[in-house]
Legacy VTK file of the C-alpha trace (Angstrom):
# vtk DataFile Version 3.0
C-alpha trace
ASCII
DATASET POLYDATA
POINTS 113 float
182.115 77.756 99.333
182.109 80.032 96.259
184.153 79.569 93.112
187.651 81.052 93.242
187.542 84.707 92.140
189.569 87.865 92.692
187.191 88.719 95.566
187.785 87.282 99.015
185.857 84.037 99.584
184.369 85.287 102.859
182.810 88.269 101.072
181.241 86.149 98.327
179.917 83.725 100.954
178.362 86.587 102.948
176.727 88.092 99.849
175.445 84.683 98.747
174.006 83.962 102.180
172.275 87.363 102.366
170.771 86.778 98.905
169.505 83.371 100.006
168.063 84.973 103.152
166.187 87.607 101.129
164.870 85.050 98.637
163.859 82.704 101.468
161.944 85.433 103.318
160.106 86.733 100.222
157.136 84.308 100.417
156.585 85.108 104.082
156.668 88.861 103.425
154.303 88.417 100.454
151.816 86.458 102.547
152.082 89.042 105.328
151.289 91.773 102.826
148.314 89.793 101.496
146.993 89.220 105.032
147.312 92.928 105.835
145.430 93.843 102.646
142.735 91.285 103.477
142.357 92.630 107.018
142.132 96.201 105.738
139.539 95.265 103.111
137.469 93.393 105.697
137.581 96.416 107.995
136.333 98.682 105.198
133.602 96.130 104.408
132.314 96.252 107.986
132.547 100.046 108.075
130.406 100.251 104.936
127.889 97.776 106.368
127.547 99.824 109.544
127.167 103.048 107.553
124.411 101.444 105.456
122.610 100.264 108.605
122.789 103.730 110.092
121.361 105.235 106.916
118.536 102.675 106.911
117.740 103.522 110.531
117.677 107.214 109.662
115.304 106.542 106.758
113.056 104.428 108.985
112.880 107.180 111.585
112.138 109.774 108.907
109.343 107.594 107.513
107.836 107.083 110.957
108.068 110.799 111.630
106.256 111.591 108.361
103.499 109.117 109.240
103.005 110.620 112.681
102.957 114.120 111.209
100.262 113.061 108.743
98.217 111.478 111.508
98.457 114.608 113.666
97.707 116.924 110.746
94.272 115.361 110.117
91.350 117.242 111.616
89.891 114.466 113.739
86.431 115.977 114.071
86.013 116.390 110.323
87.453 112.930 109.693
85.104 111.348 112.214
82.105 113.108 110.676
83.101 112.063 107.163
83.625 108.472 108.292
80.219 108.395 109.925
78.583 109.746 106.772
80.325 107.193 104.577
79.427 104.357 106.925
75.729 105.265 107.023
75.200 106.315 103.417
73.026 103.991 101.418
72.586 101.234 103.992
68.853 101.014 103.428
69.323 101.269 99.650
71.823 98.412 99.746
69.486 96.221 101.786
66.567 96.944 99.450
68.675 96.058 96.434
69.838 92.818 98.059
66.256 91.854 98.911
65.166 92.546 95.330
67.911 90.311 93.968
67.043 87.503 96.387
63.358 87.733 95.493
64.240 87.513 91.801
65.902 84.137 92.405
63.027 82.831 94.509
61.140 80.055 92.698
57.576 80.857 91.780
54.998 79.237 94.067
52.361 77.005 92.451
48.851 78.484 92.243
47.289 75.735 94.316
49.349 76.396 97.421
LINES 1 114
113 0 1 2 3 4 5 6 7 8 9 10 11 12 13 14 15 16 17 18 19 20 21 22 23 24 25 26 27 28 29 30 31 32 33 34 35 36 37 38 39 40 41 42 43 44 45 46 47 48 49 50 51 52 53 54 55 56 57 58 59 60 61 62 63 64 65 66 67 68 69 70 71 72 73 74 75 76 77 78 79 80 81 82 83 84 85 86 87 88 89 90 91 92 93 94 95 96 97 98 99 100 101 102 103 104 105 106 107 108 109 110 111 112
């Protein structure tokens, strides 16, 4: 019961009880607000992760497309001819050089043999 005042005791009791109710509910409302903020932030986090994945997939497709375009843009006949020329150029010269080097390391044979 409240202290004796000029206001009716029932009114002061009602006001006191409503103040206690508000103060008692404050932690629960604060935690509810924190949980809502956390849920919202987590949702935005996942949205950003999905957007980044979609952008990476788009970049991967663009890179693959560029590679295929480069492959198709090469004149295959000219490329095959150039590859054949490169593969056959200097084979005999290389073998002759290798044989010369190996012969240089060969020990000299004695005159009596």
